[in-house]
C-alpha positions in Angstrom: -189.3 45.9 120.9 -191.2 42.9 119.6 -188.6 40.6 121.1 -188.8 42.3 124.4 -192.6 42.0 124.4 -192.3 38.3 123.7 -189.7 37.8 126.5 -190.8 37.7 130.1 -188.5 37.4 133.2 -190.5 35.7 135.8 -190.4 36.7 139.5 -192.1 34.4 141.9 -193.9 35.6 145.0 -195.9 33.7 147.6 -196.9 34.6 151.1 -195.9 32.7 154.2 -196.1 33.1 157.9 -193.9 30.1 158.8 -190.4 30.5 160.2 -188.8 27.3 158.9 -186.1 26.1 161.3 -186.8 25.9 165.1 -186.7 29.5 166.3 -185.7 28.5 169.9 -182.2 29.6 170.8 -180.0 28.3 173.6 -176.9 30.0 175.0 -173.5 28.8 176.3 -173.0 30.1 179.9 -169.5 31.4 179.5 -168.3 34.4 181.4 -171.3 34.2 183.8 -169.5 33.0 186.9 -170.2 36.3 188.7 -174.0 35.7 188.4 -175.7 33.2 190.7 -177.2 30.2 188.9 -180.8 31.2 189.8 -180.2 34.7 188.4 -178.7 33.2 185.2 -181.8 31.1 184.7 -184.0 34.2 185.2 -181.9 36.2 182.7 -182.1 33.5 180.0 -185.9 33.2 180.5 -186.4 37.0 180.5 -184.5 37.6 177.3 -186.4 34.8 175.5 -183.8 32.0 175.4 -185.0 28.5 175.6 -182.2 27.3 177.8 -178.4 27.0 178.1 -175.5 24.6 177.7 -172.3 24.2 179.7 -169.2 22.0 180.2 -170.0 19.1 182.5 -166.8 17.2 183.1 -165.9 17.4 186.8 -167.9 16.9 190.0 -168.1 20.7 190.4 -169.5 21.1 187.0 -172.1 18.4 187.6 -173.1 20.3 190.7 -173.6 23.4 188.5 -175.8 21.4 186.1 -177.8 20.1 189.1 -178.3 23.7 190.3 -179.5 24.8 187.0 -182.0 22.0 186.9 -183.3 22.8 190.3 -184.3 26.4 189.4 -187.9 27.4 188.9 -187.4 28.0 185.2 -186.0 24.5 184.6 -188.3 22.6 186.9 -191.3 24.2 185.1 -190.0 23.3 181.7 -189.7 27.0 180.6 -186.0 26.3 180.0 -184.1 23.2 179.1 -180.6 22.0 178.6 -180.5 20.2 175.2 -176.8 19.2 175.4 -173.7 19.5 177.6 -170.1 19.2 176.5 -167.3 16.9 177.6 -163.7 17.2 176.4 -161.9 13.9 176.1 -158.1 14.3 176.0 -156.2 11.2 175.0 -153.0 12.7 176.5 -154.5 12.6 180.0 -155.4 9.7 182.2 -157.8 7.5 180.1 -159.2 5.6 183.1 -160.1 8.7 185.0 -161.8 10.3 182.0 -163.8 7.1 181.3 -165.1 7.3 184.8 -165.9 11.0 184.5 -167.9 10.8 181.2 -169.9 8.0 182.6 -170.8 10.1 185.6 -171.8 13.0 183.3 -173.9 10.7 181.2 -175.7 9.4 184.3 -176.3 13.0 185.5 -178.1 14.1 182.4 -181.9 14.5 182.4 -183.9 12.8 179.7 -183.7 14.8 176.5 -180.2 16.0 177.1 -177.4 14.8 174.9 -173.6 14.8 175.5 -171.2 16.6 173.2 -167.8 15.1 172.9 -164.6 17.0 171.9 -161.7 14.8 171.0 -158.2 16.1 171.8 -154.7 15.1 172.8 -152.8 12.1 171.5 -155.8 10.7 169.6 -155.8 8.3 166.7 -158.5 7.1 164.4 -158.6 3.7 166.0 -158.8 5.1 169.6 -161.4 7.7 168.6 -163.6 5.1 166.9 -163.4 2.8 170.0 -164.2 5.7 172.4 -167.2 6.9 170.3 -168.5 3.4 169.9 -168.3 2.8 173.7 -169.9 6.1 174.5 -172.7 5.6 172.0 -173.5 2.1 173.2 -173.5 3.1 176.9 -175.7 6.1 176.1 -178.1 4.0 174.2 -178.7 1.9 177.3 -180.1 5.1 179.0 -181.8 6.5 175.9 -179.3 9.3 175.4 -177.4 10.6 172.4 -173.7 11.2 171.8 -172.9 14.1 169.5 -169.5 14.8 168.0 -168.3 18.4 168.7 -165.8 19.4 165.9 -163.4 21.9 167.4 -160.6 23.9 165.9 -157.1 22.7 166.7 -158.4 19.4 168.1 -158.4 15.9 166.6 -161.7 16.4 164.8 -161.8 20.0 163.6 -164.7 20.3 161.2 -168.0 18.6 160.4 -166.6 17.0 157.3 -163.8 15.3 159.4 -166.5 13.9 161.7 -168.7 12.4 159.1 -166.5 9.3 158.3 -166.6 8.3 162.0 -170.3 8.4 162.2 -170.7 6.5 158.9 -168.2 3.8 159.9 -169.7 3.3 163.4 -173.3 3.5 162.2 -174.6 3.8 165.8 -178.2 5.0 165.9 -177.6 7.6 168.6 -174.3 9.1 167.3 -174.8 12.6 165.8 -173.0 15.7 164.7 -172.9 19.5 165.3 -172.2 22.2 162.8 -170.4 25.1 164.6 -170.1 28.3 162.6 -167.0 29.4 164.5 -165.1 26.2 163.9 -166.2 25.9 160.3 -164.9 29.5 159.8 -161.6 28.5 161.4 -161.5 25.5 159.1 -161.8 27.8 156.1 -165.3 26.8 155.2 -167.0 30.2 155.3 -167.6 30.3 151.6 -168.8 26.7 151.3 -171.1 26.3 154.3 -174.0 24.9 152.2 -171.8 22.2 150.7 -170.6 21.2 154.2 -174.2 21.3 155.6 -175.6 19.2 152.8 -173.0 16.5 153.6 -173.6 16.8 157.4 -177.4 17.0 157.2 -178.3 13.3 157.7 -176.4 13.3 161.0 -176.9 16.9 162.2 -178.5 17.3 165.6 -177.2 20.7 166.7 -175.8 23.9 165.3 -174.0 26.7 167.0 -173.9 30.3 165.9 -172.0 33.4 166.7 -171.0 36.7 165.1 -167.7 36.3 163.3 -165.1 38.0 161.1 -164.2 36.8 157.6 -160.5 36.8 158.4 -159.4 34.3 161.0 -156.4 34.3 163.3 -153.8 31.5 163.1 -155.4 28.4 164.6 -152.8 28.2 167.4 -154.1 31.5 168.9 -156.0 31.2 172.1 -157.9 34.4 171.3 -161.3 33.6 169.8 -162.5 37.2 169.3 -162.3 36.7 165.6 -164.7 33.8 165.4 -167.0 34.3 168.4 -168.7 37.6 168.8 -172.3 38.7 169.7 -174.5 38.1 166.6 -174.7 41.8 165.8 -170.9 42.1 165.5 -168.3 40.9 162.9 -167.9 41.5 159.2 -169.2 38.1 158.1 -172.8 38.1 157.2 -174.0 35.5 159.7 -177.5 35.4 158.1 -175.8 33.2 155.4 -175.4 30.5 158.1 -179.1 30.8 159.1 -180.0 30.6 155.4 -178.0 27.4 155.1 -179.9 25.9 158.0 -183.1 26.9 156.3 -182.1 25.4 153.0 -181.3 22.0 154.5 -184.4 22.2 156.6 -182.4 21.7 159.8 -184.6 20.1 162.5 -182.3 20.4 165.5 -181.5 23.0 168.1 -179.3 26.0 167.6 -177.0 27.4 170.4 -175.4 30.8 170.7 -171.7 30.4 171.2 -170.3 33.0 173.7 -166.8 31.8 174.5 -164.5 34.7 175.3 -167.1 37.5 174.9 -166.2 40.1 177.5 -169.4 42.2 177.3 -171.8 42.0 180.1 -174.0 38.9 179.5 -177.3 40.8 179.8 -176.2 43.2 177.1 -174.7 40.9 174.5 -177.3 38.1 175.0 -180.1 40.7 174.5 -178.6 42.0 171.3 -177.9 38.5 170.0 -181.4 37.0 170.4 -182.9 40.1 168.8 -180.6 39.6 165.8 -181.4 35.8 165.8 -185.2 36.3 165.7 -184.9 38.8 162.8 -182.6 36.5 160.8 -184.8 33.4 161.2 -187.9 35.3 160.0 -186.1 37.2 157.2 -184.2 34.2 155.8 -187.3 32.0 155.6 -189.3 34.8 153.9 -186.6 35.4 151.4 -186.2 31.7 150.7 -189.9 31.3 150.0 -190.5 34.6 148.1 -187.4 35.4 146.3 -186.8 33.4 143.0 -183.1 33.4 143.6 -183.7 31.3 146.7 -186.6 29.2 145.5 -184.6 27.9 142.6 -181.1 26.6 142.9 -179.2 25.8 139.7 -182.4 25.1 137.7 -181.5 22.6 134.9 -184.7 21.8 133.0 -188.2 23.3 132.5 -190.9 20.9 131.4 -194.6 21.5 130.6 -197.2 18.8 131.3 -200.4 19.5 129.4 -202.6 17.2 131.4 -201.9 18.7 134.8 -201.3 22.1 133.2 -198.1 22.5 135.2 -194.6 23.6 134.6 -191.9 21.5 136.4 -188.4 22.8 137.0 -185.6 20.5 138.1 -183.0 22.0 140.6 -179.5 20.5 140.9 -179.2 22.2 144.4 -176.0 23.1 146.2 -175.4 26.6 144.7 -173.3 25.2 141.8 -173.4 22.7 139.0 -173.2 19.5 141.0 -173.6 15.9 140.1 -173.1 14.5 143.5 -175.4 11.9 145.1 -176.2 14.1 148.0 -180.0 14.0 148.3 -180.1 17.7 147.8 -182.0 18.1 144.6 -185.7 18.8 144.0 -188.5 19.6 141.5 -190.4 22.9 141.7 -193.9 22.9 140.4 -195.7 26.0 138.9 -199.1 26.6 137.3 -199.5 27.5 133.7 -198.8 31.2 134.4 -195.6 30.5 136.3 -197.1 30.9 139.8 -195.7 28.6 142.5 -197.7 25.5 143.3 -195.0 24.0 145.4 -191.4 25.2 146.0 -190.1 21.7 146.5 -192.8 19.5 145.1 -190.5 16.4 145.0 -187.5 16.4 147.4 -184.6 14.1 148.2 -183.3 13.7 144.6 -179.6 14.0 144.0 -179.1 16.2 140.9 -182.3 16.0 138.8 -181.9 17.1 135.2 -184.2 16.4 132.2 -187.9 15.5 132.5 -190.7 14.1 130.3 -194.3 12.9 131.0 -196.6 10.3 129.7 -200.2 10.2 130.8 -200.1 10.8 134.6 -196.4 10.0 135.1 -193.4 12.3 135.2 -190.1 10.8 134.4 -187.0 12.6 135.8 -183.3 11.9 135.0 -181.2 11.7 138.2 -177.8 10.4 139.1 -177.8 6.8 137.9 -181.6 6.5 137.9 -184.8 7.4 136.1 -187.3 8.5 138.7 -191.0 7.8 138.0 -193.4 10.1 139.8 -197.2 10.1 140.0 -198.2 13.6 139.1 -201.6 13.5 140.8 -200.2 12.4 144.2 -196.7 13.8 144.0 -195.3 10.4 145.1 -192.2 8.7 143.8 -193.4 5.3 142.4 -190.0 3.9 141.6 -186.4 4.7 140.8 -185.2 2.7 137.8 -181.5 1.9 137.7 -179.6 2.9 134.6 -176.7 0.5 134.4 -173.2 1.9 134.0 -174.5 5.5 133.6 -172.3 8.4 134.5 -174.1 11.6 133.8 -177.8 11.2 133.1 -179.1 14.3 131.4 -182.3 14.7 129.3 -185.5 12.7 129.1 -188.0 12.5 126.2 -191.3 10.6 125.7 -192.8 9.3 122.5 -196.5 9.3 121.8 -196.7 5.6 122.5 -195.1 5.9 125.9 -191.5 4.9 125.2 -189.1 7.0 127.3 -185.6 7.9 126.1 -182.8 9.1 128.4 -179.4 10.6 127.5 -176.2 9.8 129.4 -173.8 12.5 128.3 -170.5 11.1 129.5 -171.0 7.6 128.0 -172.5 8.5 124.6 -175.5 6.4 125.5 -179.2 6.7 124.9 -181.3 4.5 127.2 -184.9 3.4 126.4 -187.7 2.4 128.7 -190.3 0.8 126.5 -193.9 1.2 127.5 -194.5 -1.7 129.9 -190.9 -2.9 129.5 -187.5 -2.8 131.1 -184.6 -0.4 130.7 -182.4 -1.1 127.7 -179.6 0.6 125.8 -181.1 2.1 122.7 -177.9 3.5 121.2 -174.4 3.7 122.4 -172.1 5.3 119.9 -169.3 7.9 119.9 -171.1 9.6 117.0 -173.5 11.0 119.6 -170.7 13.4 120.7 -171.8 13.7 124.3 -175.6 13.8 123.9 -177.5 16.3 126.0 -181.0 17.5 124.9 -183.6 15.1 123.5 -186.9 15.6 121.7 -189.1 12.9 120.0 -190.3 14.1 116.6 -192.6 11.4 115.0 -190.2 8.5 114.1 -187.0 10.4 115.0 -185.2 11.2 118.2 -183.6 14.7 118.0 -180.4 14.9 119.9 -178.7 18.2 120.8 -175.0 17.4 121.5 -172.6 19.1 123.9 -169.6 18.3 121.8 -166.6 16.0 122.4 -165.6 16.7 125.9 -161.9 17.1 126.8 -162.3 18.0 130.5 -165.2 16.7 132.5 -164.5 19.0 135.4 -164.9 22.1 133.3 -167.1 20.7 130.5 -164.6 22.0 127.9 -164.9 20.5 124.4 -162.6 20.0 121.4 -165.4 21.4 119.3 -168.9 22.7 119.7 -172.0 20.4 119.6 -174.5 20.1 116.9 -178.0 18.6 116.2 -178.4 15.0 115.1 -181.3 12.6 114.5 -181.7 9.0 115.4 -184.2 6.9 113.5 -186.4 5.2 116.1 -186.7 2.0 114.0 -183.3 1.7 112.3 -181.3 3.6 115.0 -179.4 5.3 112.2 -177.6 8.5 113.4 -177.7 11.4 111.0 -176.7 15.1 111.2 -179.1 17.9 110.7 -177.8 19.8 107.8 -174.1 19.3 107.4 -173.6 18.6 111.1 -171.3 21.6 111.6 -170.3 22.6 115.1 -172.8 25.2 116.5 -172.9 25.4 120.3 -172.5 23.5 123.6 -176.2 22.6 123.4 -178.3 21.9 126.5 -182.0 21.5 125.5 -183.9 21.1 122.3 -187.5 21.3 121.2 -189.3 21.4 117.9 -192.0 23.9 117.1 -193.4 24.1 113.6 -190.7 23.4 111.0 -187.9 24.6 113.3 -185.8 23.3 116.1 -185.1 25.6 119.0 -182.0 24.8 121.1 -180.3 26.4 124.0 -176.6 27.3 123.9 -175.5 26.8 127.5 -172.1 28.4 127.4 -173.2 31.2 125.1 -176.4 32.0 126.9 -178.4 32.0 123.6 -181.6 30.6 122.2 -181.0 29.4 118.6 -183.5 28.6 115.8 -182.3 25.9 113.3 -184.0 24.7 110.2 -183.7 21.2 108.7 -180.8 22.4 106.5 -178.9 23.2 109.6 -179.1 27.0 109.1 -178.8 28.8 112.4 -180.5 32.0 113.5 -180.0 33.6 116.9 -183.3 34.3 118.6 -182.2 35.8 121.9 -178.8 36.2 123.5 -177.0 37.9 126.4 -177.9 35.4 129.1 -175.8 33.1 131.2 -176.0 29.3 131.3 -179.3 28.8 129.3 -180.3 25.4 130.4 -182.9 22.8 129.1 -186.0 24.5 127.8 -189.6 23.3 127.8 -192.6 24.2 125.6 -196.4 24.6 125.9 -197.0 23.6 122.2 -200.6 24.8 122.3 -199.6 28.3 123.2 -196.2 28.3 121.5 -194.7 29.4 124.8 -191.3 28.2 125.9 -189.7 28.4 129.4 -185.9 28.5 129.7 -184.1 28.3 133.0 -181.1 30.6 133.4 -179.1 28.3 135.7 -176.5 30.8 137.0 -179.2 33.4 137.9 -181.6 31.0 139.5 -184.5 32.3 137.4 -186.4 31.4 134.2 -187.7 33.3 131.3 -190.9 32.9 129.2 -190.6 33.4 125.4 -193.5 33.4 123.0 -192.8 31.7 119.7 -196.2 32.5 118.3 -196.5 36.1 116.9 -198.8 38.5 118.6 
């Protein structure tokens, strides 16, 4: 009972009225041929859509575009056409198609982009040349070209499109994330990973109801992947959540290809579902701890600002990628949210330490220096030849120490100096957690790693000390294997360290004797401590939450 009283699971709750992503929704105009253009425009407006999109490839389709733009709803600005699509087939007459896409580009009003689907006898070289030509021609008239990944075409998914955008580096060449085509590509369970990669280039997204199980990709029937939003056994709110998480700034379109229901009926149901999902996903993301935190790696207490900081790897898994999708969450002394994403745009932030008004954060290949008062990144200090920056610790005189687990290295940033290698030695056995105790650096080791992909070790880690003057490495106690350690702190005469794989908090004396304090958790990460109160915070990485535990007796 005493342990339970000392242990607090913390649930965050804040109120918000914002919606996050742009709530406007545009609809494809498939299966609407029986409805006059003017009536289609009235229907979109009446149901609450912000506009439509359509294929504009032939003279007849350009006439339909013109008719849309001449309706009252479009001339008044109530509705708009954010983008139209053009299919370029390299197996057809190239010269004719070049004439046609230029005509389409010229027919577009300002603010309307052109989607491009690549099909037929395409190659990388031909596709690069086409996209470059399109982008450069579009730039002359202030228009954007957007790659439309399409199942069973040359570019089938967002990930396949990214290399073309990066190689061409044209300022007006963008990308769309289509739920239906990502489902066909087998990406239903990894949408966030795909979206993080696509985010820098993402201008549009399309959504539809969909099933989990897809037909073979040579089937012309799209009833598996394109349904009204209220149909299908795939939870489409997951896609909306992904857009919320990456803070998608573009426009979303409802895909309707092949839907046989009467447009008025299915469009009405879909926009109702859309509005509900946008509101609910944003509220959950900002009120539910499981969505505020994403693989929290380190908790750190700063006594000057009286704030807890939690680093988030981001990406719904243990990721070390340089993807710009990592952040720091800031809380007050009681664990209430000050800012969900106080510092954003980091890659995979791990350990933290502060000195005076500066917070130092270990990230991929760099030490990030942040002004706590302003919340601004001052600089990113390169850590040469580092591979897996992990924990950070500060001495009383302002020296900063940083562990690089994979290279058995401890870096040092002297107060007012430049980064240097403090110790590089295999005796460190994959150093993880750090803590400065007077003239010693306490090192919690992971253990000699045999598989970096799975973090498996040949033996468990232990606690070691490094003399800050002589740099001598010594074991604590006999140096026996104890656990795959993540974080370590010292309180009173004892060391407290987290066993990541075992989900335990361990208490260790100077003789190396070990006592289990709490257990039964999953992926206990790097802990922080408010030494004045004797209160520690431990992130539970796999559960996207943290616990408070009081070391002081009641």
